[in-house]
N, C-alpha and C positions, 0 to 999 in steps of 0.2 A: 624319626628314626635316629638312634644314637650310633656313634662309632662302635660301641661295644657290641651292639646287636649284629652289625655287619661283620665284625671280626670273629664272632663266634662261628660264622659260616666258613671261615678260612682255615686252611692248613697253615702251620707256622711260617712257611716260606712266603705266604701271600700277605701276611700282616702289613708289611711295609707298603706293598702295592695298593692295598685297599685303604690304608691311611692316606696315601697320596690322592686316591680317587675321591675320598670324602672331602679333602681340602679343595679339589677341583670343583666339586659340586657347589660349595659355598662361595667360591670366588666370583666377584662381580666383574662383568665385562663391560667395555665402553659402549658396545652396541647391542641392540636387541637381537636375540638369537631366535630364528624361526625354524622350528623343527617340523618337517613333514614326515608322516609315517604312512607307508604303503605296504600292501601285501602282494605276493605273487599270485595269490588265489584267495577266494573267500574261505574263512574258517581256519586261517593259519595262525591266529592269535594277534592280529594287528591291533584290535581295540584294547586287549589286555596289556600289550606292550606299551601302547601310547598312554593309556590311562595310568598305569603303574609308574611310568617314567614321569608323567606330569605331577602325580601325587608326591613322588620322591623329591622332585626338584622343589616343589612348594614347601615341603617339610624342611628341606635343608637350606633353602635360599631365602625364605620369607614369603611375603604376600604377593609379589609381582610375577605370578605365573598364570598364564591363561591357557585353558584346555578347550579345544574346538573340535566338535564332531561334524565332519563333512562327509561321513560315510553312510548316513542313514542309521536306523535303529539297530540293525543286526539282529541279535537275539533279544528276547524279552528282558528289558532292563539292563542289558549288558553292553551298552555302548561305551565309548571312551569315557564319557562323563560318569557313568556308573563306576567304572574301574578307578576313576580319579577320586571317588568318594561322595558324589552327589546322589542323594537319596531319590530325588525326583528330577527328571530331565526338564530343563527350562524350556519355555516356549521359544519358537524361532524369533529372531530379532531382525527388524528392518528399519529401526528408528535411527536418526542421526546421533552422533556422539553428543552426550548431554553437557559437556563442558570441556575446559582446557586443563583440568587438573586430574591427577590420578584418583583422588578421593571421589570426584564427581562421576568418573567412569566406573569405578569399582562399585559405587552405590547401586547401580542399576543391574549388576550381574549377580547371579547366584554363586555362593561360595561353598566349596566342599569342606568337610572336616579336616582334610589334609592342608587346607589353605589355598588350594587352586581355585581360580574363578573359571566359570564355564559359559560357553556359547553353543547353542544348538543351531547349526547352520543348515541342516537338511542336505539335500543333494543338488542344490542350485549353486554350481561352482562360481557363477558370476557374483553371487552375494558375498564372496570372500572379500572382494575389493570395496564393497559398499558398507559391509557390516563389520568385518574383522580388521581389515587393514587400518581404518582410522583409529581403532581402539588398541591395536597391537603395539603402537609406538609408546604406550604408557606402561608396557610390561617388559621385564627383563627377558623372559622366555615365553614363547608361544608354541604349544605342541598341538598339531592338527592331525587328526586321523582322517586320511583320504580313502581308506578302504582298499579293496583289491584294484590293481592298476595293470595295464598292459603298456607296451612301448608307445602305442598310439594315443594314450590318454594321460601321459605324464606332463603335458604342457602346463596346466594350471598349478600342478604340484611344484614343478621346477621354478615357475615364475614367482611363487609366493614363499619359497623356502630358501634359507641359507644353508641348510643341511637336511638330507632326507635319509631316514632309516628304512631300509628295505627288509621286510620280514618274510622269512621262508622257513618251512619245516626241514627237519633233518633227512632230506631225500636228495639224491644226486640230481635228478631232473629239476627239482625246485631250486636247488642252489645255482644251477645253470641259469634259470630264469632270473634269479636275484642278481647274478653277475651281469646279465644283459641289461636289466633295468639300471643297475648302478653305473654301468658304462655309459648309458644314454644320459643319465644325470650328470656324470662327470664331464661329458662332452658339452653339456649345456652350461657348465660353470658352477654346478651345485655339488657340494661335498657329499658323497654317499657313505653310509655306514650300513653294513649287513648285519641283521639280527637273526640268528638261527634259533628257532623255538623247538622245544621238546614237548610235543603234544601227547606222546604215548608213555612218557616216563622211562624211556630207555634210549640208548644211543646205538644206532646201527654201526657195524664194524667199518672202519675206514673214514667215517665222517669227520672225526677230529683232525685227521691228517689232511683231508680235503679243505677244511676250514682254514688250516694253517697256510695253505697255498693260495687262497683267494687274494686277488690283487687290491682288495679294499679292507679297511678296518672291520673286524668281525667281533661281535659280542654274542655270547651264548645266553639264552634265556631259559632258566630251569622250569621244569614242570611242577605244578602244585595242584594236587587233586582237589583240595578244598575250594578252589576258585570255581569249580564247575557246579557246586551245589547252589540252589537258589537261596536267597536271603538278602539281608540288607547290605548296602555298599560298605566297604571297609577301607580304612586307610592303609597305606603301605606298611606302617609299623606293625600291623597284624599279620603280615605275611610270614611264611617260613624263612629261616635264615638264608637258605640257598637262593630263594627268589629275591630277597632284599639285596644280596650280594650281586646277583645278575643284573638287577635294575640299576645298581650303583655303577657297575662297569659300563652299561649301555648309556646311562644318562651322562656320565663323564665323557664318554667318547663322542656323543653327539654334540654336547655344548662346546667341547674343545674344538671339534671340527668346524662347527658353525661360527664360533668366534674368530677362528683363523680365516674363514672364508669371507667374512664381512656380511653386510646386510643383503637381503634379497633385493633383486632388481625390481623395479617398479611399478608400473601402472598396468591397468587392465588392457 
């Protein structure tokens, strides 16, 4: 994705802001950033958000971005890994790390056209610590889709993430759930970012004002009808300008928050 493509989505007054975001996406951080993505309910766009963000980061930052699906298959071929650009979902992995160099670890992983590497974790949360964690240290950014979560099931997400993106649709009740989840993550020492998705292609009255009042960073993720059609996986460069701009804002917000927070805490 080029800066020019992003800027075409912006009004003139946003050009400076989006240029800064693009610079943030390419900036290297001293520590690996682990981004967890959760939804307030099934079907709110969690896999789309996580996969698009992973693909964008890979295109802007280089090859050390790992996308992990811990939410199950979801719809046919529409997991995080599909949205990140992988044509075929990789088989679940349970083998030890093959070496002590990035090149050795990367060689065993499938790679999307966006440049992101992928791991299919399934729904066994404990496998994150045996499969993903030993490999995550070789990557600058790890984006993990955890699917829909409630307050009682946030434990593995908080323990494995330095920042968590909470995805909710543009509905008042859903935004309240997002604030509740973000508050629990904040209390656990994990930086939250709220992502508000536009599933219907329209914004209900008052939602923008409510988003401005939320106590956590908020990114809006624009609707793109073409993503609902079946077909081959695409890279983020094929998205509409509005969606690319939204993904840039979200990715910059999460990586900045995660870098400020520091590494995720530790063991199973």
